[in-house]
N, C-alpha and C positions, 0 to 999 in steps of 0.2 A: 153303491154296492157292486162287487164284482159278480159277473154272471156265473151261474152254476152250469158247468159244461157237462153235457151228456151225449153219448153216441146215438145218432139216429141215422139209419141208412149207412152210407159209406163215408159220411163226414161228421164233423162235430157241430152241434147246434146249441147255442146258449138258451137255457130256459129263462123265463122272465124273473126268476128269483122270488116270485110272488106266491104266497100261500093262500089257502081258502079264507083265512081271516081277513084278507085284503079285498075279498069279493063281497059286494053287498048281498045280504041274505044268507051268508055262510058264517059259521062260527068255528072256533078252534077247540070246542069242548070235546072231552073224551067220548061222550055219548054220541056226538055227531060222527066222530072218527070211527067208532065201533059200527055205527049204522052203515057208513060208506064201505067199510071192510066187508061187512056181511053182504051188502049188495054186490060188491066185486066178486065175492066167493060164489054167489048164486049165478052171476053172469058167466063166470068162468066154467061152472058146471054145465050151464046150458049150452055153451059154445064148444064143449068137449076139450077144454084145456085142463089137463090133469098134471099137477106137479108130483113127481115121484123122486125117490132117492137116486134114481138112475138118470135123471134129466127131465126134460119136458117132452110130453107126448102131444103132438099137435094133430088132432083128428086121427088119421090112420098112419101118420109118420112116426113110427116107433124108433126110439133111440137105438143106434147101431154102433158097433165097435169099429174103430179105425186104427190100424197098426202103422207105425212110422218108425223110421230109424233116425234118431236125433242125437247129434254129438257122439256118435259111436255106440249108442245103446238102443235096443229095441224098446219102444214105448207103445202103450195102447190107451186110447181115449174113447169115451162115449160121446157121440154126437147125434143130433137129430136133423142135421142139414149137411149133406156131403159137399154143398157148394160154399160152405163157410170158409172164409179166408184162412190160409195157413197161419197168418199172423195171430189170429184169435186163438187158434189151437195152441200155439207156442206160449203166448202170454197168459191167457185165461185158464187153459187146461193144464199146462205143464209148468207154469210159473217162471218162464224164461223171458227176462225183460230186457235183453240186449237190443233186439229189434224193436223199434218204436212205431207207434201210430202217428203218422204225420198228416198226409193228405187223403189217404184212403183210395187214391186213384192211380197209384203206381208212378207218380210224377216227381216226388221229392227225394226218394231214396232212403229215408230214415228207417224203413222196414226191411232193408236188404238182408238176405241170408244166402247161403250157398246151397244149391241142389246139384249134387254130382259135380261139384267144383265150379259151377256157373253161378254168377250173381243173379239173384231172382228177387223181384219185389213181392214179398210175402203178403202184403195187404190186398193184392189183386190176383193172387194165385189160389184157386180153390183147392180144398183138400182132395177133391176128386181127381185132380191133375197130378197128384203125388202118390207114388206107390211105395210099398214097404221096402222094395229093393233099392230105392233111391236114397242116397245119403244126404241128409239135411245137416248143415253145420251153421251154428249161430256164433255170435261174437264170443259167447261163453266157451264154445268148443274149439275156437281158433287157436287159442293158447292157454296157458295157465299163469297165475301170478308168479310162480317160480320160473316158468319157462315161457314167456310171452312170445307170440308170433313176431317175426321181424318187423312187420308193419305196426303192430301194437307198440313194440319197443321204440320204434322210430317216432311215432306220434307222441309218446311220453317225452322223449329226449328233445324233440322240437317244440314241445309245449303247444301242440297244434289244436288244442281244445279251448273253447271259450265257454259257451253255455252247455255244450256237449250233446245237444239233441240230435245233430246230424252225424255225429262221429261214428256211430254204429255203421251207417251206410257208407261213409267215406272209407272206413277201414275194410269193410267187407268187399266193397267194389274194388279198392286198390289191391287187396290180397288176391282176388280172382284175376285181376289184370296182370299183376306181376308173375303169376303162375305160368303165364303164356308169353310174357314180354320181359325178357331178362335185362335188357339195357335200354329202357325207353328214354326218349328225349323228353324235354320239358313240355313240348307241344303235344306229344302223345299222351302224357299224363293228364294234361288239362282236358284233352279230348275225351279220355276215358272217364273222367269225373264230371264232365259237363252237365250231366243230368242229375247229379246229386247236389241238392241245394243247401247252402250255408247262409243263414240270415245274419250271422255275426260278422261275416267278412274275413274269416281267417284263412282265406284261400292260399295266400302266399306261404304260410307256415305248413298248410296241408300238403302243398306241392313239394316243399322242402322235405317233409317227412317221407313222402313216397320216394323221392330221389335217394334219401338216406337208406330206406329199406331195400331199394333196388341194389345199391352198392354192397349192402351187408349180406344179401342173399347168395 
């Protein structure tokens, strides 16, 4: 059986895949499930966890509004933790799935977005560090299907994608790099992308794509 992956903390932890029916003394009956749900409800009430249509209120931590500028438009979300990673706000609150959750530690690059033109690891950037005046750009806002960004176009032409999980980070890092380096050498490109991980090993095609984009810019 494949493990059921769930987020815990900053990483991904596999659950055992076991249900209560596998534990001696437990059953899968609907009565037992109802009893457990009722117990959970009472426990939540006692600990002050109240679910509302505006979010979760934890003790005295009331949901608050957070304004952002994403892909050229103002957006507003309700959060209960100002230290929540920017990545979660983009994916879970705004439905923007270009940036990916990879390591949760800012080490693999899959979550990269632009903040005021700089490549930023959104999984380790708290919302409190981003103001409404800063311009956040994701892969979706870099170009359009009709008019892709030169880096996006080059990646397609060079077929630089295999599984695709790292490509958001590769494209966003490369685009930020080329914005300040007009005629980079191959060594400079490799150095710029050194902290973006690709487990499929398509590095040769990725470098070729960045070289092509540099020439087209």
